[in-house]
C-alpha positions in Angstrom: 116.8 101.1 115.6 116.3 104.2 113.6 116.4 105.2 109.9 119.9 106.6 110.6 121.0 103.0 111.6 119.5 101.7 108.3 121.3 104.3 106.3 124.6 103.4 107.9 124.1 99.8 106.9 123.5 100.9 103.3 126.5 103.1 103.3 128.6 100.3 104.8 127.5 98.0 102.0 128.1 100.7 99.4 131.7 101.1 100.6 132.2 97.4 99.8 130.3 96.9 96.5 130.1 100.5 95.2 127.1 101.6 93.1 125.6 98.1 93.0 124.7 98.5 96.7 121.0 98.9 95.5 121.0 95.1 94.7 121.4 94.3 98.4 118.4 96.2 99.9 116.8 93.0 101.0 120.0 91.8 102.6 120.4 95.2 104.4 116.8 94.9 105.6 117.5 91.4 107.0 120.5 92.8 108.9 118.4 95.7 110.2 115.7 93.3 111.4 118.2 91.7 113.8 119.2 95.0 115.2 115.5 96.1 115.4 114.6 93.0 117.3 117.5 93.5 119.8 116.2 97.1 120.5 112.6 96.0 120.5 113.3 93.4 123.3 114.3 96.2 125.5 110.9 97.9 125.2 108.4 95.5 123.6 105.3 96.8 122.0 101.8 95.9 123.4 100.9 92.3 122.5 104.6 91.3 122.2 104.5 91.0 118.4 107.9 91.9 117.0 106.9 91.0 113.4 104.1 93.6 113.5 106.5 96.2 114.8 109.1 95.3 112.2 106.7 95.4 109.3 105.8 98.9 110.2 109.4 100.0 110.5 110.5 98.2 107.3 107.7 99.7 105.2 108.2 103.3 106.4 112.0 103.2 106.3 112.5 101.4 103.0 110.8 104.4 101.4 113.2 106.7 103.2 116.1 104.6 102.1 115.2 104.7 98.4 114.6 108.5 98.7 118.1 108.8 100.2 119.6 106.7 97.4 118.1 108.8 94.6 117.9 112.3 96.1 121.3 113.6 95.1 121.0 112.3 91.5 117.6 113.8 91.2 118.7 117.2 92.4 121.8 117.1 90.1 119.3 117.1 87.2 117.9 120.3 88.5 114.7 118.6 89.9 113.3 118.2 93.4 111.9 115.2 95.2 109.6 115.2 98.2 108.1 112.4 100.3 104.4 111.9 99.6 103.9 111.4 103.3 105.4 114.8 104.1 103.3 116.5 101.4 100.1 114.9 102.9 100.7 115.4 106.6 102.5 118.8 106.8 100.3 121.4 108.4 102.4 124.3 107.1 104.1 124.1 103.7 105.8 126.6 101.4 103.9 128.2 98.5 105.9 126.0 96.1 104.8 122.8 97.8 101.2 124.1 98.2 101.1 124.4 94.4 102.6 120.9 93.9 100.0 119.5 96.3 97.1 121.1 94.4 98.5 119.8 91.0 98.8 116.3 92.4 95.3 116.1 94.0 92.8 113.8 92.2 89.3 115.3 91.7 86.4 113.2 92.9 83.8 115.7 92.0 81.3 116.3 94.9 83.5 114.0 97.1 86.4 116.5 97.0 90.1 116.6 96.1 92.3 113.9 97.5 96.1 113.2 97.2 97.0 109.8 95.7 98.8 107.3 97.8 102.4 107.7 96.6 105.7 107.6 98.4 107.6 110.2 96.4 106.9 113.1 94.0 109.5 114.5 91.6 108.9 117.9 90.1 110.7 120.8 88.2 111.2 123.6 90.7 111.3 126.2 87.9 108.0 125.4 86.3 106.4 123.5 89.2 105.5 120.7 86.8 105.2 117.3 88.3 107.2 114.8 86.3 106.5 111.5 88.2 105.4 109.8 91.3 107.0 106.7 92.8 105.6 104.0 95.1 108.0 101.8 97.0 107.2 98.4 98.5 109.2 95.3 99.4 106.8 93.2 97.2 104.4 94.1 94.4 101.4 92.5 96.1 101.5 95.3 98.7 100.5 98.1 96.4 100.9 97.5 92.7 97.1 97.4 91.9 96.7 100.6 93.8 99.6 102.1 91.8 97.9 101.2 88.6 94.7 102.8 89.8 96.4 106.1 90.3 97.8 106.0 86.8 94.3 105.5 85.4 93.0 108.4 87.5 95.8 110.7 86.2 94.9 109.8 82.6 91.4 110.9 83.2 92.5 114.5 83.8 94.1 116.5 81.0 96.2 118.5 83.5 97.6 115.3 85.1 97.9 112.8 82.2 101.5 113.6 81.7 102.5 112.5 85.2 104.5 109.2 85.1 103.7 106.6 87.7 106.6 104.4 88.7 107.1 101.6 91.2 110.4 100.6 92.9 110.8 97.3 94.7 113.4 94.7 95.8 110.7 92.2 94.6 111.4 89.8 97.4 108.8 87.3 96.2 110.2 87.5 92.6 106.8 88.4 91.0 108.8 90.2 88.2 111.0 87.3 87.3 109.2 86.3 84.1 107.6 88.3 81.3 106.5 85.5 79.0 102.7 84.9 78.7 103.0 81.4 80.0 104.8 82.4 83.2 103.9 86.0 83.9 102.3 86.7 87.3 99.4 89.2 87.9 101.6 91.8 89.5 103.9 92.0 86.5 100.9 92.1 84.2 99.7 95.2 86.1 103.1 96.8 85.8 103.3 96.2 82.1 99.8 97.4 81.4 98.9 100.0 84.0 102.1 101.8 85.1 104.9 103.7 83.4 107.5 101.4 84.8 109.0 99.4 87.7 112.6 99.5 88.9 114.0 96.5 90.6 116.5 96.7 93.5 117.6 93.1 93.6 120.5 90.7 93.0 118.0 88.1 91.6 117.9 87.7 87.8 114.7 88.7 86.0 113.6 89.3 82.5 113.7 93.0 81.6 111.3 94.8 79.3 110.5 98.4 78.4 108.6 98.6 81.7 110.5 96.4 84.1 114.2 97.4 84.5 117.1 97.3 86.8 117.1 100.2 89.3 120.0 102.3 87.8 118.0 102.7 84.6 115.5 104.9 86.5 117.9 107.8 86.2 118.2 107.6 82.4 114.4 107.4 82.2 114.0 110.3 84.5 116.4 112.4 82.5 114.5 111.6 79.3 111.2 112.4 81.0 112.6 115.7 82.2 113.6 116.7 78.7 110.3 115.6 77.2 108.4 117.7 79.8 110.5 120.7 79.1 109.5 120.9 75.4 
């Protein structure tokens, strides 16, 4: 089971349901798990724990899937998107990406400059201004507090305070379902207070707000952000 197999499952679903294929990311991952286990049985990992192997595959490749889903639309706006992992691990990068990397690094004074833990970076290739970063996880509990932390760190630096910090998730545990004070969960409270927004790839109903929205609205918000940053 590879990312290409996961991408084929997504494209197969898209051929049936069209642009709403994003709602079925969790369903696609369940289908992928069956195929992954079939392949895993042929060459089990040490310890014989398929769940551990699957969690690693799912985390890494869901990020790739979301990047695949949005990449063409991002580039159609005249912007560029790059994997945070690629930016961090690449030993040799272009001058353009070298500048992006420096602009993204958080300054810890005598403890050095360090890249934030984000899954994607979107920037303007003409100005090399970073518009936003995106973290992607199956549930909010996996990284939402950390995502809020990076937003706070950006706000402390005048050269980074304009960078929007977003989260994208299928929200499999439905942390985002309610926004009312009586029912709201901690993860949603963090989204509402400490991020610039969260985009939900799910068929489950949830209460939208100015910060928590259905996934397609990401593109409208990115376009507005791009125009605002261009002024």
